[in-house]
C-alpha positions in Angstrom: -2.0 -46.4 16.2 -3.2 -43.5 18.3 -2.7 -43.5 22.1 -5.6 -44.8 24.2 -8.2 -42.7 25.9 -6.8 -43.9 29.2 -3.3 -42.5 28.3 -4.9 -39.3 27.2 -6.7 -38.9 30.5 -3.6 -39.8 32.4 -1.7 -37.1 30.5 -4.1 -34.5 31.6 -4.2 -35.6 35.2 -0.5 -35.8 35.4 -0.1 -32.3 33.9 -2.6 -31.0 36.4 -0.7 -32.5 39.3 2.7 -31.5 38.1 1.7 -28.1 36.9 -1.2 -26.6 38.8 -0.8 -28.8 41.9 2.9 -28.5 42.4 3.0 -24.7 41.6 0.2 -24.1 44.0 1.9 -26.0 46.8 5.1 -24.2 46.2 3.3 -20.8 46.4 1.7 -21.6 49.8 4.7 -20.5 52.0 4.5 -17.1 50.4 1.6 -16.4 52.8 4.1 -16.6 55.7 7.2 -15.2 54.1 7.8 -11.6 53.1 10.8 -12.3 51.0 13.3 -15.0 50.2 17.0 -14.7 50.7 18.3 -13.7 47.3 20.9 -16.5 47.2 18.4 -19.1 48.4 15.9 -18.0 45.8 18.6 -18.1 43.1 19.7 -21.6 44.1 16.1 -22.9 44.1 15.7 -21.8 40.5 19.0 -23.3 39.5 18.0 -26.6 41.1 14.8 -26.4 39.0 17.0 -25.8 35.9 19.0 -28.9 36.7 15.9 -31.0 37.1 14.5 -29.7 33.8 17.8 -30.3 32.0 17.9 -33.9 33.2 14.3 -34.4 32.3 15.0 -33.1 28.8 17.6 -35.8 28.3 16.4 -38.8 30.2 12.6 -38.4 30.0 12.2 -36.9 26.5 15.2 -37.2 24.1 16.4 -40.7 25.0 12.9 -42.2 25.1 12.1 -40.5 21.8 15.2 -42.0 20.1 14.3 -45.4 21.6 10.8 -45.1 20.1 12.1 -44.2 16.7 14.5 -47.2 16.7 11.6 -49.5 17.9 9.6 -48.4 14.9 12.3 -49.5 12.5 14.5 -46.4 12.1 18.3 -46.9 12.1 20.3 -45.5 15.0 21.6 -42.6 12.9 18.2 -41.8 11.5 16.6 -41.9 14.9 19.2 -39.5 16.3 18.9 -37.2 13.3 15.1 -37.0 13.7 15.5 -36.2 17.4 18.0 -33.5 16.6 15.7 -32.0 13.9 12.7 -31.8 16.2 14.9 -30.7 19.2 16.0 -27.7 17.1 12.4 -27.1 15.9 11.2 -27.0 19.5 13.9 -24.5 20.5 13.2 -22.4 17.4 9.4 -22.2 18.2 10.1 -21.1 21.7 12.7 -18.6 20.5 10.2 -17.1 18.1 7.5 -16.8 20.8 10.1 -15.3 23.1 11.0 -12.7 20.5 7.5 -11.8 19.4 5.4 -11.9 22.5 5.8 -9.0 25.0 6.7 -10.1 28.5 8.7 -9.0 31.5 11.2 -11.0 33.6 11.7 -10.2 37.3 15.5 -9.8 36.8 16.2 -9.5 33.0 13.4 -7.0 32.4 11.5 -6.7 29.2 11.6 -9.1 26.3 9.7 -9.4 23.1 8.2 -6.6 21.0 8.3 -3.2 22.5 4.8 -2.0 21.6 3.0 -2.9 24.9 -0.1 -0.7 24.5 -2.1 -0.7 27.7 -1.0 -4.1 28.9 -0.6 -4.0 32.7 2.8 -4.9 34.1 1.4 -7.9 36.1 0.2 -9.5 32.9 3.7 -9.1 31.3 5.0 -11.2 34.2 2.3 -13.7 33.8 3.0 -14.0 30.1 6.7 -14.6 30.8 5.8 -17.4 33.3 3.3 -18.9 30.8 6.0 -19.0 28.1 8.1 -20.9 30.6 5.3 -23.2 31.8 3.8 -24.3 28.4 6.7 -26.5 27.3 6.8 -28.1 30.8 3.1 -29.1 30.4 3.8 -30.2 26.8 6.6 -32.4 28.1 4.4 -34.1 30.8 1.5 -34.6 28.3 3.7 -36.2 25.7 5.6 -38.3 28.2 2.4 -39.7 29.6 1.1 -40.4 26.2 3.8 -43.0 25.8 2.1 -45.3 28.3 5.5 -46.3 29.7 5.6 -45.9 33.5 9.3 -44.9 33.7 9.0 -42.2 31.1 5.7 -40.8 32.2 6.2 -40.9 35.9 9.8 -39.6 35.6 8.7 -36.6 33.6 5.7 -35.9 35.9 7.8 -36.2 39.0 10.7 -34.1 37.6 8.5 -31.2 36.4 6.4 -31.3 39.5 9.6 -31.3 41.7 10.9 -28.2 40.0 7.6 -26.4 40.0 7.5 -26.4 43.8 10.5 -24.0 44.3 9.6 -22.2 41.2 6.1 -21.5 42.5 7.5 -20.1 45.7 10.0 -17.9 43.8 7.3 -16.5 41.6 4.9 -15.8 44.4 7.6 -14.0 46.4 8.8 -12.1 43.4 5.3 -10.9 42.7 5.1 -9.7 46.3 8.3 -7.8 45.8 6.6 -5.9 43.0 4.0 -4.6 45.4 1.2 -7.1 45.0 -0.6 -8.6 48.1 0.1 -12.1 49.3 -3.3 -13.3 48.3 -3.0 -11.8 44.8 0.5 -13.1 44.3 -0.6 -16.6 45.4 -3.6 -16.5 43.0 -1.6 -15.3 40.0 1.1 -18.0 40.7 -1.6 -20.7 40.9 -3.1 -19.4 37.7 0.2 -19.8 35.8 0.2 -23.4 36.8 -3.0 -23.9 34.7 -0.9 -23.1 31.6 0.8 -26.4 32.0 -2.5 -28.2 31.7 -3.1 -26.5 28.4 0.4 -27.6 27.3 -0.4 -31.1 28.3 -3.7 -31.0 26.4 -1.8 -29.9 23.2 0.8 -32.7 23.6 -1.7 -35.4 24.4 -4.0 -34.3 21.6 -1.2 -34.6 19.0 -0.6 -38.2 20.1 -4.4 -38.9 20.2 -4.4 -38.4 16.4 -1.3 -40.4 15.7 1.2 -42.3 17.9 3.7 -42.2 15.1 4.4 -38.6 16.0 5.5 -39.6 19.5 9.3 -39.6 19.0 9.0 -36.2 17.2 6.8 -34.8 20.0 9.2 -36.0 22.7 12.2 -34.3 20.9 10.2 -31.1 20.2 9.2 -30.9 23.9 12.8 -31.5 24.8 14.0 -28.6 22.5 11.4 -26.3 24.1 12.6 -27.2 27.6 16.2 -26.8 26.6 15.6 -23.3 25.3 13.9 -22.3 28.5 16.8 -23.6 30.6 19.5 -22.0 28.5 17.8 -18.7 27.6 15.7 -17.9 30.6 16.8 -19.7 33.8 20.6 -19.9 33.6 21.2 -16.3 32.6 18.9 -15.1 35.5 20.5 -17.3 38.1 24.2 -16.7 37.1 24.3 -13.1 38.0 27.5 -11.7 39.5 28.0 -13.2 43.0 25.6 -16.1 42.5 27.5 -18.2 39.9 29.0 -20.8 42.2 25.9 -21.5 44.2 23.8 -21.6 41.0 26.1 -24.1 39.4 26.2 -26.4 42.5 22.3 -26.3 42.7 22.0 -27.1 39.0 24.3 -30.2 39.5 22.2 -31.3 42.5 18.9 -31.0 40.5 20.4 -32.8 37.5 21.8 -35.6 39.6 18.6 -36.1 41.6 16.5 -36.2 38.4 19.0 -38.6 36.7 18.8 -40.9 39.7 15.1 -40.9 39.9 14.8 -41.5 36.1 17.2 -44.4 36.3 15.5 -46.0 39.3 12.0 -45.6 37.9 13.0 -47.0 34.5 
């Protein structure tokens, strides 16, 4: 049975709040700050990685396995299905990362090397969009479950990590020579990508709720790829490792606590 229209609407609203809303709020202090302390900026992103990692496990993978079991699958079958779609989600993000040209603030260029006349600012925007899409997908799918614990936990977790991420992105854009207003506008624009991700996730479930466990695991795989391939390497540069690890633990523990309490 497909999800209800109310769940679909809730998914889009939640994605707008967690994506566009939280990212925009996070970017606001960039109007008053010229730059962030490198270590603080690094720790904020590591905190976000911890939140995303916990949300992957507690708001996506475990609920997906639970849904499979509730629909009649055995424990081993439910877990194997989750693993398959977890890997598929990671593979899709890897393929996008390899094929689509984009620039990271620290790592530099990724993807194909034939950039044509694409402006550097759009290479940064594409990199952030690749990051934000699976977050929106996760919120959209989680809200499609209709379960308060899963939906609110994912929404709160993604929104929570988007606030420091929005600030970091806006400050990073300023460091590339863009004005404060322009950096704020571009950062807010990247938050809209999460709404698109939520629309895709909720639309899949609108067709068939049977795909929910697979969609949850797929979104989890996409999120896990972003944490492992993008955030952790950038935040564990020489001299930042200890603070980044501590911040990741804090983010993970906070999200785990919130998910357990809300459930």
